[in-house]
C-alpha positions in Angstrom: 93.2 131.3 73.2 92.3 133.5 76.2 93.1 137.1 75.5 94.8 138.8 78.5 96.9 141.9 78.2 98.7 144.0 80.7 99.5 147.6 80.5 100.4 150.6 82.6 97.4 152.2 84.4 98.1 155.5 82.6 97.3 153.9 79.3 94.1 152.3 80.4 91.5 152.5 77.6 87.8 152.6 78.1 86.3 149.1 77.8 84.3 150.3 74.8 87.4 150.6 72.7 88.7 147.1 73.4 89.5 145.3 70.2 87.0 142.7 69.3 87.8 139.3 67.7 85.8 138.1 64.8 85.6 134.5 63.5 83.5 132.9 60.8 80.5 131.3 62.4 79.7 127.6 62.1 76.1 126.5 62.3 75.3 123.4 64.3 73.2 120.9 62.2 70.5 120.6 64.8 70.2 124.1 66.1 69.3 127.6 64.9 72.1 129.0 67.0 75.5 129.8 65.6 78.9 129.4 67.3 82.5 130.5 66.5 84.4 128.4 64.0 86.6 127.1 66.8 83.7 125.4 68.4 84.0 122.8 65.6 86.9 121.3 67.5 84.5 120.2 70.3 83.1 116.7 70.3 79.5 116.1 69.2 78.3 115.8 72.8 79.7 119.3 73.7 78.2 120.8 70.5 74.8 119.4 71.3 75.0 120.6 74.9 76.1 124.0 73.9 73.3 124.3 71.3 70.7 123.2 73.9 72.0 125.6 76.5 71.6 128.5 74.1 68.0 127.3 73.3 67.1 126.9 76.9 68.3 130.4 77.9 66.5 131.9 74.9 63.3 130.1 76.0 63.6 131.4 79.5 64.4 135.0 78.3 62.5 135.4 74.9 63.3 139.2 74.8 66.3 141.2 75.9 66.6 141.1 79.6 67.1 138.5 82.3 65.4 135.9 84.4 66.2 134.2 87.7 64.5 130.8 87.5 66.1 129.6 90.8 67.8 131.7 93.5 71.4 132.5 92.5 71.0 131.5 88.8 70.8 134.5 86.4 70.0 134.0 82.7 70.7 136.9 80.4 69.8 137.8 76.8 71.0 140.9 74.8 70.6 141.6 71.1 73.1 144.5 71.1 76.6 145.0 72.1 76.4 147.1 75.3 78.0 150.4 76.2 80.6 149.8 78.9 79.2 148.8 82.3 80.7 149.2 85.7 79.8 147.1 88.7 81.0 145.2 91.8 81.1 141.6 90.7 80.6 139.1 93.6 81.9 135.5 93.6 80.3 133.7 90.7 80.7 131.3 87.8 79.8 132.6 84.4 79.1 130.8 81.1 78.3 132.2 77.7 76.2 130.0 75.3 76.4 132.5 72.5 78.3 135.8 72.0 81.3 137.2 73.8 82.2 139.6 76.6 85.3 141.5 77.8 85.9 142.4 81.4 88.5 144.8 82.7 90.1 144.5 86.1 92.9 147.0 86.9 95.2 147.0 83.9 94.1 143.6 82.6 91.5 142.6 80.1 89.7 139.2 80.2 87.7 138.0 77.2 85.4 134.9 77.4 83.0 133.3 75.0 81.2 129.9 74.4 84.6 128.1 74.7 85.5 129.6 78.1 84.1 130.2 81.5 84.7 133.0 83.9 85.3 132.5 87.7 85.3 135.3 90.2 86.4 134.5 93.8 86.0 137.9 95.6 84.0 141.1 95.4 85.7 143.1 92.5 84.9 146.5 91.0 85.1 145.7 87.3 84.3 147.3 83.9 83.1 145.3 80.9 81.2 145.1 77.7 79.3 142.6 75.6 81.3 142.6 72.4 79.4 140.0 70.2 75.6 140.2 69.9 73.0 140.9 67.3 69.3 140.5 66.7 69.8 137.2 64.8 72.5 136.0 67.2 71.8 137.5 70.6 74.2 137.3 73.5 73.0 134.4 75.7 74.7 133.8 79.0 74.3 132.8 82.6 75.8 133.7 86.0 75.7 131.3 89.0 76.4 133.1 92.3 78.8 131.1 94.6 78.1 131.0 98.3 81.5 130.8 100.1 80.0 128.6 102.9 78.8 126.1 100.2 82.1 126.1 98.5 83.8 125.4 101.9 81.4 122.5 102.5 82.0 120.9 99.1 85.8 121.4 99.5 85.8 119.6 102.9 83.6 116.8 101.6 85.9 116.4 98.6 88.9 116.0 101.0 90.5 119.3 100.0 91.9 122.1 102.0 92.1 125.9 101.5 95.2 127.2 99.8 98.1 128.3 101.9 101.5 129.7 101.0 102.7 130.5 97.6 101.7 133.4 95.3 98.3 134.9 95.6 95.9 134.2 92.7 94.1 137.0 90.9 90.4 136.8 92.0 89.2 136.6 88.4 90.2 134.2 85.7 89.1 132.6 82.4 89.6 129.0 81.5 88.5 126.5 78.9 85.0 125.1 79.5 85.3 121.3 79.4 82.5 118.9 78.4 81.7 117.8 82.0 81.4 121.3 83.4 79.2 122.3 80.4 77.0 119.2 80.9 76.5 120.1 84.6 75.7 123.7 83.7 73.1 122.5 81.1 71.5 120.2 83.6 71.1 123.0 86.1 69.2 125.1 83.6 67.1 122.1 82.6 66.2 121.5 86.3 65.1 125.1 86.6 62.2 124.5 84.2 60.2 122.7 86.9 59.6 124.0 90.4 59.5 120.4 91.7 62.7 119.4 90.0 64.5 122.7 90.8 63.8 122.3 94.5 65.5 118.9 94.5 67.9 118.8 91.7 69.2 122.4 91.5 71.1 122.3 94.8 72.6 118.9 93.9 73.8 120.1 90.4 75.1 123.3 91.9 77.3 121.3 94.3 78.5 119.2 91.3 79.4 122.4 89.5 81.4 123.6 92.5 83.1 120.3 92.8 84.1 120.3 89.1 85.4 123.9 89.5 87.5 122.8 92.5 89.2 119.9 90.6 89.6 122.0 87.4 92.0 124.6 86.2 90.7 127.2 88.6 90.5 125.1 91.7 93.1 127.1 93.5 91.3 130.3 92.7 88.0 128.9 94.0 89.6 127.7 97.2 90.3 131.3 98.0 86.6 131.9 98.8 86.4 129.0 101.2 85.9 130.2 104.7 88.8 128.2 106.2 91.2 130.8 107.3 94.7 131.4 106.0 96.3 134.3 104.1 93.9 134.2 101.2 91.0 134.5 103.7 92.6 137.5 105.2 92.7 139.3 101.9 89.0 138.3 101.4 88.3 139.8 104.8 90.0 143.0 103.8 87.9 143.2 100.6 84.8 142.6 102.6 85.7 145.4 105.1 86.6 147.9 102.4 83.4 147.2 100.5 81.3 147.5 103.6 83.0 150.7 104.7 83.7 152.3 101.3 82.2 155.6 102.4 84.4 155.9 105.4 88.0 157.0 105.9 90.0 153.8 106.5 93.6 153.8 107.7 95.2 151.0 105.6 97.9 150.6 108.2 95.3 149.8 110.9 93.5 147.4 108.5 96.8 145.6 107.7 97.6 145.3 111.4 94.1 143.9 112.2 94.8 141.2 109.6 98.2 140.4 110.9 100.3 141.7 108.1 102.7 144.5 107.5 101.4 147.4 105.5 103.8 146.6 102.5 102.8 143.0 102.5 99.1 143.8 102.7 99.4 146.2 99.8 101.2 143.6 97.7 98.9 140.7 98.5 95.8 142.8 98.0 97.0 144.0 94.5 97.9 140.4 93.6 94.3 139.3 94.2 92.3 142.3 93.0 94.6 144.1 90.5 94.2 147.3 92.5 95.7 148.8 95.6 93.4 149.0 98.6 92.9 152.8 98.0 92.1 152.2 94.3 89.7 149.5 95.3 87.9 151.8 97.7 87.7 154.6 95.2 86.3 152.5 92.5 83.6 151.1 94.8 82.7 154.7 95.9 82.4 155.9 92.3 80.3 152.9 91.2 77.9 153.4 94.2 77.7 157.2 93.3 76.8 156.2 89.8 74.1 153.9 91.0 72.6 156.7 93.2 72.6 159.1 90.3 71.0 156.6 87.9 68.3 155.9 90.5 67.5 159.6 90.5 67.8 160.0 94.2 70.6 162.6 94.3 72.4 165.3 92.5 76.1 165.1 91.8 77.2 166.9 94.9 74.9 164.8 97.2 76.0 161.5 95.6 79.6 162.4 96.1 79.0 163.3 99.7 77.1 160.1 100.4 80.0 157.9 99.1 82.7 159.7 101.1 83.8 162.7 99.1 83.9 166.0 100.9 84.9 168.1 97.9 82.4 168.1 95.0 85.2 169.2 92.5 87.3 166.2 93.6 84.4 163.9 93.1 83.6 165.3 89.6 87.3 164.9 88.5 87.5 161.3 89.8 84.1 160.5 88.2 85.1 161.8 84.8 88.4 160.0 85.0 86.5 156.7 85.7 83.5 157.0 83.4 84.7 159.4 80.7 82.2 162.2 81.4 81.1 164.5 84.2 78.4 162.9 86.5 75.2 164.3 85.0 76.3 164.0 81.4 77.2 160.4 82.0 73.9 159.6 83.7 72.0 161.2 80.8 73.9 159.2 78.2 73.4 155.9 80.1 69.7 156.5 80.5 69.4 157.2 76.8 70.8 153.7 76.1 67.9 152.2 78.2 70.5 149.9 79.7 72.1 151.3 82.8 75.3 149.2 82.6 73.8 145.7 82.8 76.2 143.5 84.6 75.5 140.3 82.7 
């Protein structure tokens, strides 16, 4: 069951305190990797594919870290549950072969694991944490970046159209990973082993994955990133502009007018998609960029705040502490000590 809970923003807990689920592992007869007990409900084909996917990722990434065997495909391994990370997540499809992760968007938590996949259809400032990982059973996962132009092309070829009318869909969701989508994901990783095969097969399998996503549970969500116009595309354009101009003062009334919406409608539609108001979205992007600058060692707290749009260092420090739990330099020192500056994957 997908865990998703809503709560008032004032009660927002740090991701590191999100409650973890624990289940008795079941070992697949032909693999050294272990999966949750609920995986036993899958058919033998899915079990074999899941075991091989874990082994393939582990072979690509033998130590904690990540690899990118083909452009846009990121393979990740971690033997420890991470401290909370904060990042702007771009449109992508994510699968976990072993372990589990929780992401937080606005007031909602999203947990996914080997039985579920994550789909993101817009640039979103999120917080998250790997919640199941150990030396014996490392977290093994992948992220496939989704190109909106390619999604649009596959959508047209499949005879579909972009969504129009109706309620906006949140730009992040978790759904059950079916056997066909798992099989295509495994074949993409297999094809990545050989430069010759990856050049020919990886683009084809990527298109298949997009097609299966479009006809699956999250098809409507994925259609929102298709560059075909409509109201959903206007919200995507607002996200793009706010992300590109995060360090500038933006009049939301003018942005709404440019997009052909009233201010109240714009605010409501934007929050439906992102879980945040436009101003909250801009502030979170600012703070995450400031954190990146600080971790890179290229600025002190006051300079980082100024570069991302803050004119008052005290205001910046207050917002930073509210977001990350500690004042800027203390947070940076703690993150550096973990030797894992908020790995996204």
